[in-house]
N, C-alpha and C positions, 0 to 999 in steps of 0.2 A: 395157078397154085403151086405150091412149092412143095418138098419133100425133105430138103436139107435143115432147112430151118422152120420150125414150126410155130411162128410169132403168137398166133393165138392161141395157143396150147402156154406159151410163156404167160402169156398175159392172164390167163385163168390160174395159173400159178402161182403168180405174186398177188392176184385178187385173193384167193385161197389160203396163202401164208398171211396177209394182214388179216383176215378173218379169223385163222386159228389164233395169231396172237392177241388178238382180242377176245377171243374165247376163252384162251389160257389166263389172260389178265383178271376176265371176269371170274374164274374158278378161284384164283387166290383171292379176290377179295371174298368170294362168297364163302370158300373156305375159312380163311383167318377172320372175318369179320371187320378187317382194317382197310377203310381207303387209302393210305398211303403204306405201302408196305415196303418201297425201295424210295431210295433219292429221286431217282427218275421219275416216279410218279407224280411225287409235287416239289421242286427242289426247296422252295420256299416255306413252304408248307410244315415239310419234313424237320427242316431246322428251328421252325418255332415250335412244332411240336413235342421233339426232344428237350429243349430249353424248358416247354412248359412241363414236362412229364418230369426233368428233374425238381421242377419247382414243388410239384405235389408231392413227390417223394420224401422232397424236406419238410414241405408242412407237416407230413403224417409223423414224421420222427420227433419235429420240434413239438406235436400234440402229445405225445409218448414224454419227452422231455418235461413239458409242464405238468403233466398229473404226476411224474415223479417228482417234481418241486412240491406238489400239494403232499405227496406222501410223506416227504422228509418235514414238511412244517407241521404237519398231524402227528407227527412222532415226536417232535420238540414241544409241542403244546401239550400234547400228551403227557410228558415228563414235568413238564412246568406245572400242572394241574396238580401233582404230587407235591412239588415244590409250595405250591400256595397252600395246600391244605398242612403243612407243616407248618409254614410261616403263622397260619393260624392258629395253630396249638401254641407256637411259641411266647405268639401275642398273649394268649391263656394264661400262660406260665408265667410270665412277665407279669403280669396284672395280679396273679396270685400273690406274686413274692414281693410286688409292692407293697403288700399291708403290713404292720406290724405286728400281726398276731403271731408271726409263724416264730417258730424254733430256730436254732441252726442247723438243727438233724432234720425240720422239714424244707429248710432253703437247699439243703445239700441234695437229698432227695430230687427238688425242681431242677437243681443246676444239673444233676445227672440226666435227666431226662432232655434238658435242653441241649447237652453235649454230643448225647447221639442223634438228636433231630440236628445239629449242625453236621455232623460226620455223614448223614445220609443225605443232605443236599451236595456235599462235597462230592459224593460217590454219585450220585444221579447225573450229578454235572462232569464227572469223567467219564461215567459208563453207557451213558445213551448215545447210542449209535446207529447210523445208519449206512449198508452197503459198507462197514468197515470205517466210517468215518465219524469222527467225534464232533458233536453236534454242539454242545453247549459250553464248550470250555475256550472259548474264544475263538476256535481254528478259522469260522467266516464272520469273524466282528469287522470291521474297519481299522487299518492300523494306523498310527503313528507314532512319531519317535523327537526324543529330545536330545539334547547335549549334554544332560547331567543326568548320573546315573541313578540317583536317589529320586530322581523324578521322571513318571513316565506316563504317555497318554492311555488313559483307560478308557476313555468313550468321546466321541464328538458327532454331534447332528449332522445330517443331510445337511443342513444349510452353513456349513462350514466348508468353504472355499477351499480346492486343492493348492495348498502354497505354504510357504514359511512364515511364522509369528515370531515374534521377539517381545519377550517380558522384561522388562528394565529391572524389573524385582519383585520377588516373591518371598513373603515369609509367613509362617506357620508356628502356633506354640503349642507344643505337646504339653499336656499334664503330666503331673509325676507318674501317673500309674502306665505311660508310655501311648495315649493316645493323643490324637489331637484335640483341642479344646474347641467344641465346637461352636463356641461362640463367635458369629463373624466379624466381630470387633477386633477381635485377635488373629485375623490376618489380613495381612496388606498385600496388596496388586498393584503393580504400576504397567500398565501394558504400554507396549511398544509399536513396532512397525503391523502393519495389515488388521490391526484388531479393528473391529468395528466403533463408531463411537457409543459411547456408553455400556461398554465392556467393565463389568465389576463383577468379584466375588459374591454369586446369590445363594450360595449353599457350601456347609462346612461337615465332611462327615467324620468318623474317626480315624481314617486313613486317606483321605482325599477332600479334595477343594474342587469347586464346578464354578466355572467361568462364564457368564452369557452376559446377552445384549438386551433379554426381554422380546426381541424377535425373531427368534428360532437358532440364532447363534449360540450353540453351547459347546463348551470343550471342560472334561472331568480330567484333574491331574490327580493320579496314585504319587503319594510323597511317600518313601520310605526314611524312617529315623536311623541315618547314616552319618553318625559323628556328628551328632548336633551339640548346639552350642548351648551353654549354659546360662540360665539368667541367675545375674546378680543383685542382690540389694545392697546398696551402701548407708550406712548411718555414720554421722558425723559426731563425733564425741571429742572433739576439740573447744577451744573455748571461744568467745564471740567474735573471734578475726575472721569467721568467714559466715558469709548469711545463711550458703547450703551448698551443700555437696551431693552429688548424684554420679551412679557409673553408668556412663550412656551406652557401652559397646563392651562385650566381653566376649573372649572365645576360651577354649579348652589350654591350658588346665584351668581347673576350679581355681579362682582367689579365694581364699578363706581366710579369718582373722583380721587382725590389725595392722595398719602399717602407717607410717608418718611421713607425709610431705613436708621438707624443711626447706624455708626460703632463706638464704643466707645473703645478709645486705651488706655490701661494702661500697666501696665509691663505683663499682661498676654497673654498668644498664646493660639490660636487664640485671636483676638479681639473681644468683647461681641458685639451681634447684636440685637436692637431692633427695634420695627416698630410701629410707629405713626399714627393713622390714620388721615385723613384729613375733614372728614364728617361723617356723621351720618350712611350713609347706609354700610361705610366700617369699622366704629364703633362695628356695630350690627355684620357683618361678623368676624370682629375680637376678638369678645367676646368669648373666650373659647377656640380659636383658638394656634395651636402650631407653633413655629418660629422655622425653622432650616435652615440649611445651608450644601449643600454638592458641594466640589469641586466650581466650578464658579457661582453657584445657589443658590437663596435664596427661600423656599418653606414657604406657609402660607397654614397650613393643619387645615381644621376642619371636623371631620370625615370622609367621603367619598368626601370630595369637595377641591379641594386644588388649588392653585395658586402658579406658580413656575414663579420667575423672573431670567431671564438670564443674567448677568454682566459677560462683555467681557473686555478686555484692560487691562488699570489701575486697574480695579475692581479687577481682578484676583488676583493681587499683596497685593490690600487692605486686601481683603478675606484671603487668607493665611499669613498675619500678617507682611509681608515684608516691607522692607524700599526701598520706589520707587525710589530715587536718587541712592541709593548704590546696589540695588538689595539684601539686606542684608536679610538671613532666619528669623532672631530674630529681634523682633521689639527693636526700639532705644528710651528710655524715655517714655514720656507720650505726646500722639498726643492729637491734639483737636477733637473733635467728626467731622464725616464727615456724610453730608444728602444726600440721594439722592434721590431726588423725583420726582415721577412716577404719569403720569396720566393715568388712564385707561380706556377704552372707550368702550361701547359695539357697537360693527360693526351692529347689528340686523340679523346677520347669526348665525346660529346655527349649528352642527354637531351632528350626532348619530354614537359611536362609538362600535364595538363590538370585544371583542377576545376570543380565545379560544371558537369560534362558531361550533357547530358540525352537520352536515346537516345529517339527515336521511333518505337516498333514498331507499323507501320500493317497487318501482315497481307494485305497486298495484293499484285498482279505475277502472282501464278501465272496457268497459263493455264486458265479456267473452261470446262471441259467441258459441255455440257448432255446429260445422262446420264438426264433423264427429260422426261415429257408435260407437266408442272406447272412453275411457276415455282420457282425455287430449288433444283430436283434437278439439281444441278450436281456435279462433281468437279473441284477445283481440282489439275491437275497442275503438280507445280514441278519446275522442270528447274534445278539448281543453276549456278553460270556455270563454267565450265573456263577459266584463264586463268593466263598462267604467275604472275602474282601471288598468285590464289586457290592455285595449287599449289605456291606457294613456291620456285619455281625462277626467279623474275628474274635473280637475281646469282649463279647457280651456273655456275661452270667449273672447270674441271681443269688449270689452268696450273699449279699445283702441286700436291704431296703432299697437304697441308692441306686445302686448298679441294677436293679430290678427295674426302676424306674427308667435309667438309661435304656434299657433292653427294652421298655414299651415305644421309646422314640424310636429307636435303632430298627425294631421288627416292624414299625408301620413304615418307616421309610423301605424298607426293603419288600414290603406287600405293594408299594407304590411302584418301585423297580420291575417287580416281576410281572404286574399288570402292565406295565408300559411296554414290556417284552411281547408280552402275548397280543397285546393291541395292535403291535406290528407286525407279528407273525400272522395274526387274523387279516390283516389288511393286505399283506402277501399272497394269501389263501383267496381271497376274494377276487383279487388283481391277476392272480393264476386263473382262477375257475372263470372270469372273463376273457382271460387268453385263450382259453381252450376252446370254448364258443367261438371267439372271432376266427380260431384256427380252423375248426369244423367249417363254417360259413365258408371259408376263402379256399379250402378245399374243393368244397362241393362246388363253386362257380368255376375254380379254376380247370377241375375235372370237367363239366358240362362243355367249357369252351374247348378244352382239349379232345373233347370226343366229339366235336362239330369238324375239328380238322382233320381227325385222324380215323375217326370210325364209319364202316360202310352203310348207306341205306339200304338195306336188304331188298326189300319190295323195290326199289330204282334199280337196282346192279341185277335182280333177277330177270327184269324186263330188256334189260340191255344184254344180260347173258341168252334169253333166250332168243333176241334178234339176231344177235352175232353167230348163234349156232345155225339158226337157218340159213344167215348170209354162207356160213361156212359149207353147210349140206348142199347148197346151189352154186357154190364154186367147184365142188369134187364132182358135181355130177356134169358141170360146163367143162371142167377140166377133160373127164372122160370123152365127152363129145368133141374137144378138139384136138385130142388124140387120135380120135378115129378119121378123122379127116383125111391125113396122107394117104390110108389106105381105098380112098375113093380115087384116087388116079391109077389105080391097076385097072379099072374098067376103060382107061383109054389105052391102055397099053393092049390090049387086046386086039 
């Protein structure tokens, strides 16, 4: 037996420390309810649990985001409900105005109500907000751009891929009331690169044209009547020297009145061409203009402005300098001047033409709603624009029977548009409601998994605690006994 170093007491003390640490660990687990309180308790489990906890919290926030998106859609749809009601009232007014039994005063009353309804549609589109953000003014509609300031991308379907589309030629004709002639035959479209096969103009509104392929691809272009070109009609008032004369192209300024085209024959080939104005307007236009011919057409050009007169029949022979009777390719002798008098008249109609038009479809602009815990888990909520221009009601009026009939067509088109918008919003709402349900299930299952990793089994841990507590108490007792052993050596020293 030794008195300097009590190894037995040291062993008992070590056992007591181990037992005390286990009792402390059990107390921490029992008091916190967590099986993993520190990284040392379960290093891999702690890392997995922390990452899973972030996912659970993210899913919880995503659920709130989705519910907020539902509220936004309900706000928009509520406003569109009133727009629908007003459009129905407009339809009633238009049908009433289309009958011939009304007086001018009656029509003025109908039109006054129509004006107020149109103003209210504009106000609702402008003032419908959620958390300070306007919803119906196109803020959250997909954006597209063009290289022509007079043409804008008003709408495109989800089937339109994000890329640039080119239009080789686009022409629409405006009536004298400043609206696009809604007869599709008066609009021309020549597709360029990237347009799917079969793309054509499928609808024409008072300020827009719609291009689609019948398989979901659809683009609506808003067209502004910016510096339109006037459509001219020409009448041949000359003798029977020319079979027919027509004006094939014309640009500002308007060419009016009579002017004569004279072919001066001498021994030269081809004959010299001169143009004589018949009035002041034409004289002003011809001042500084260049006169030329190509094939069977005569062009009068001044800068970017051009009038092309198309000659057919005998005029072709005359322009080529041939002998009419013998069809001789060389002129014979000196002929008398031949004068072709053409009367050019403005029809009151205009057209807007664009060539080499580029449509830049960006695919951006919709409200991206985060509906997941990870990056990129978003839903783009697209809220189409509501405006009188988009609805095609800008110029609608009930002042005449004809305009009332036109209004019936316009209002029915507007009702169909708003119905399509509400259908889209309803689909979004259904999707978000399913998203919320899915997120709830995900959160439930992930929480259960997280609990298995992090939460302590209280009954099991209580058993462990009791066992360790008994061990600790025994260690204390044994340490006391070990500490008493050196004192027993005193009996040997007596």
